[in-house]
C-alpha positions in Angstrom: -11.5 -20.6 0.8 -8.2 -20.4 2.8 -8.3 -21.5 6.3 -7.3 -19.1 9.1 -3.9 -20.6 9.9 -1.5 -18.7 12.1 0.8 -17.8 9.1 -2.3 -16.6 7.1 -3.5 -14.5 10.0 0.0 -13.0 10.5 0.0 -12.1 6.8 -3.4 -10.5 7.1 -2.2 -8.5 10.1 0.8 -7.3 8.1 -1.5 -6.2 5.3 -3.6 -4.3 7.8 -0.5 -2.7 9.3 0.6 -1.5 5.9 -2.8 0.0 5.1 -3.1 1.6 8.5 -1.0 4.6 7.4 -2.6 6.9 4.8 0.7 7.5 3.0 1.4 3.7 2.6 -2.2 3.3 1.4 -1.7 6.0 -1.2 1.6 4.4 -2.3 -0.1 1.0 -2.7 -3.0 2.6 -4.7 -0.4 4.4 -6.9 1.5 1.1 -7.5 -1.8 -0.6 -8.2 -1.9 1.6 -11.4 1.8 1.3 -12.4 5.3 0.6 -11.0 7.2 3.6 -9.8 10.5 5.0 -8.6 10.9 6.3 -5.1 11.7 9.9 -6.1 8.7 10.0 -8.5 6.4 8.5 -5.9 7.6 11.0 -3.2 7.0 13.9 -5.6 3.5 12.6 -6.6 2.4 12.1 -3.0 4.1 15.3 -1.6 6.3 13.5 0.9 10.1 13.7 1.4 12.3 11.1 -0.2 13.4 9.9 3.3 9.8 9.4 4.3 9.1 7.5 1.0 12.1 5.3 1.6 10.8 4.5 5.1 7.3 3.7 3.8 8.6 1.5 1.0 10.8 -0.4 3.4 7.8 -1.1 5.6 5.8 -2.2 2.5 8.7 -4.5 1.5 8.9 -5.9 5.0 5.2 -6.7 4.8 5.7 -8.5 1.5 3.4 -6.2 -0.4 6.0 -4.6 -2.8 9.2 -5.6 -4.4 12.2 -3.6 -5.5 13.3 -4.3 -9.0 16.9 -3.0 -9.8 17.1 -1.2 -13.1 20.7 -0.2 -13.6 21.4 2.6 -11.1 17.7 3.0 -10.2 15.2 0.8 -8.3 11.6 0.4 -9.5 8.9 -0.6 -7.0 5.9 -2.7 -7.9 3.3 -4.8 -6.1 4.7 -8.1 -5.1 1.8 -9.9 -6.7 -0.5 -8.6 -9.4 -3.5 -10.1 -7.5 -2.9 -7.4 -4.9 -4.1 -4.8 -7.5 -7.4 -6.5 -7.6 -7.6 -7.0 -3.9 -6.8 -3.3 -3.3 -9.5 -2.3 -5.8 -12.1 -4.5 -4.2 -11.1 -3.3 -0.7 -11.4 0.3 -1.9 -14.9 -0.3 -3.2 -16.0 -1.9 0.0 -14.5 1.0 2.0 -16.6 3.4 -0.1 -19.8 1.9 1.1 -19.0 1.6 4.8 -20.1 4.1 7.4 -17.8 7.1 7.2 -17.9 7.5 11.0 -16.9 3.9 11.6 -13.6 3.3 13.4 -12.8 7.0 13.8 -12.8 7.6 10.0 -12.3 11.0 8.7 -8.7 11.4 9.7 -7.3 9.8 6.5 -6.7 11.8 3.4 -9.7 10.3 1.5 -9.5 12.8 -1.4 -6.3 11.1 -2.6 -8.0 7.8 -3.3 
C-alpha cells in the first residue's frame, strides 16, 4: 500500500478535482472504453468543442489524459491504462453508496 506522502495526496486531490465535474467524469468514462478525438467526444457528450477543449486541458493538467498527435489530429487517451480499472472500480463503489450522500443527485447519473 502506498503511503500518504504530500505528492501522493496532491495527486489524489487532482484526481478528485477532475472527477468533480460531471462532464469531465463523462469524458474519463468514455476514454476508459477507447481513445477519442475532441470533436467526436464533444458530439458524443453534447458539449461545445470549446468546452471539450477546456475540459481536456484540465484533465491533461491533472495528469489523467495524454494527447497523442496523429498527423493533423490529436487523439486523447488515459495517461495510464490502470486508470481504466480504477475508474471502473470507483464507479462500482459509487453505485452502492447512499444516493443522498454529499448532495448527490445533481450529476448526470444516467450518462454513466
